[in-house]
N, C-alpha and C positions, 0 to 999 in steps of 0.2 A: 440397498442404495449405497453407492460409493461417491465420495466428494473429492474434488480437487480444489485446493486453495491457492490462489496467487499470493505468494508469501515473500515479503521483503525483509522481515525482521523488525519492522516498526510497530507502533502501538496498534494501528488499525488492522493490519493484516494478521498480527498475532492474536488479537481479539477474535477475528474471523476464524482463525485456526482453532482457538479454544472452543468457540461455538460449534464448529463442525465436529470436533472430537466429542463434545458433550452430547451432540445429537446422534451421531452415527457410530461412535466408537473409534479408537485410534487405528484399528486394523482396517477400517474402511475409509481412511482419510489419507490423501497424498498432498504434500506441500511442494509447490513449484516455485523455485526462486530463479529470477532472470537478471543477469548482469547486462547493463546497457552502456557501459563505458563511463560510469559515474566516477567522480574525482577521488573516491576513497573506497576501501574494502570493508569498512565498519559494518555496513548492512549485511554483507555476506557472513562476516564473523558472528554477528548477532543471530542470523537465521540458523546457522549451524548449531549454536548453543541451544536455541529454543527447540529445534527439531530433536536434538538429543534428549532434552528434558521431557518432551512428549512421547518420544519413541515412535514417530511416524515415518513413513517412507518419504524420502526427499529426492526430488529431481532438480538438477541445476542446468541452466542453459546460458549461453553467451550470445547476445544479439547486438553487441557493440557495433559491428560493421554497418548495420542499418542506419545508425544515427551519426555516421561520420560527416555528413553534410550540415548537420545542425550546429548552431552556435549557442545552444542552451547552456546557461551558466552552470548547470550541474555536471556537465560532461568534461572529461579529463583533457580533451584537446581544446576546450574553449578558454579564451583569455578574458572572458567577461566575469567580473566579480559577482559572487553570490550576495544578493542584497541583505543588509543587516537591519531589517525593519519588518514590521508586520505586513501581512498580505493586504490589509486595508490601505496602508500607506503606499504600498507598491502599485495597487490598482489605480490610485489617483493619478499615476503617471503613464498608464498604458493605453488610454483612450479606448477602453472597452476590450482590449486584446488580453490574452492570457499573460501571466507574470513570466519573468525571464527563466524561472525554474521549471516551467512547463516543458516537458520532453515531448516533441511532436507526435501526437496520436499514440502515446505510449500504451494507454490502457486498451485501445483498439487493437494494437499489435499483440500485446500480451494476452488478451482474451482470445484472439483468433488462434494464437499459438497454443494456448491452454486447451482450446476446444479440440484440436487435433490429438493432443496427448490424452485428454480426458476420454475421448471416444476409444482410443487405443487401449486404455486402461479400464474400460467398462465403468466409467463414472457417469452418473446421471445429472450432476450439478457441478457448476463452478462457483466458488465464492470469491469475492474480492472486497476490499475494505473502503471503497469510496464513501465519503460522508458529506453532509450538507455544507460544512464550513469550507471544504476544499472547492466546492462548486460555486460558492457565493461570489458574485461579481464577475463571473466568467474567469476566475483565476485559473482553474483547471477544468475546462469544459468537458473533458472525458471522465469527470467524476459526477456529472449531473444526472438527475433522475431521467431526463429525456434521452440522454446518451445510453443509460443503462437499459431503458425500455427498448431502444432501437437495436442495440447489440444483442440483447436477449432474443428478440424476434429473429434477427439474422442467423444467430447460432442455432436456435431451435429449428428453424426452417431448413437451414443448411445441413443439419445433422439428421435430417429425416425424422424430426420430432423426438429425438433421443436425449437431447442435452439442453439444460437450461442454465441461465446465468442469474445468480442472486447477489445483490449488493444490500445486505441486511441493514446497513447504516445509512443508506442514501438519503433518508429524511431526518437523520439524527445529527446532532452536533458532536464534536470530538469529546466534549465533557460527558455526553450521554453514552458514547462508545466506551469511555474509560469506566463509567459506572457499571456497565454490563461486564466488562472485563474483570473488575474488582470482585464482582459477585461470583464469577467463574474461577477466581483465583489464578488469572492469567499471569505468567512469570514476567511482569513488566521490567524486573531488574535486569533482564538479559536483552531487552529491546534497545534499538538505536534509531533515533529520528533525525538528529542533526545533519545538516547538509555539509558540514565541515568534517574532516576525518581526524580530529585531534584526540588526545587521551580522554578528554571530557567534553560534553556538549558545549558549544560556544555560548548558548543562551540568548543570542541576538538575531539569529536567522529566523525566517518566517515560521518554519516548522518547530523550532525550539520555543518560540513565543506561544504558539498554539498549544503545544504539549504542556508547557508549564501552567497555562491558564486552565486546561482541562483537568489537571490534577488538583489545582487550587480550588476549583469549583466543586470538587468532590471531597474537599477537606482533608486531603492526604498529601504527604510528601511523595514526590516522584521516586519510586524505588531505585531507578537507575542512577540517581544522584547520591545514593547511599553506598555505592560500591567503592 
């Protein structure tokens, strides 16, 4: 069995990568990183460091053109500011809609793209790092368990029953994801989560807040902050 991992260089996808390598061996794992026009290149830099650390095959794609009509605050052409508050606070203002950092149907697009590559590379499974905290309150609906079940069915049927999608953290919190990663000795010191592209994480965007809490709940300092 070979596995393809959707890989951004963040905590969740890096933990997925570590899990896949632990299960299948590094020679049977491919990391797929996709650029989508984000405001900074820190994720890309992080993914390159982590792939070098693990020694796995790395495929990179650029799908920026697809999102040129979106005003998502994560995108380089958007003049919308990235919110400086927790997802819970953001959701109080969205009237049930996703948060402003939701990139339109990103996981659906990425997983469909990954399916084509995975089949061409003789992979039987795609891993991605969706977890319960991201899906909560409809912040990122394409991280939900129902979305994962639907996209898995579509890809399994559409691939002639050759390919499955696994979101191993879809019922877990980010703190539980970090716990697994610490046990696997995932190189979190190389990961990047912050929506800003500064020299150091901003500490106040939604993903920085979630990340800090996840490490705090595990009783450890975030290794990325020790660099």
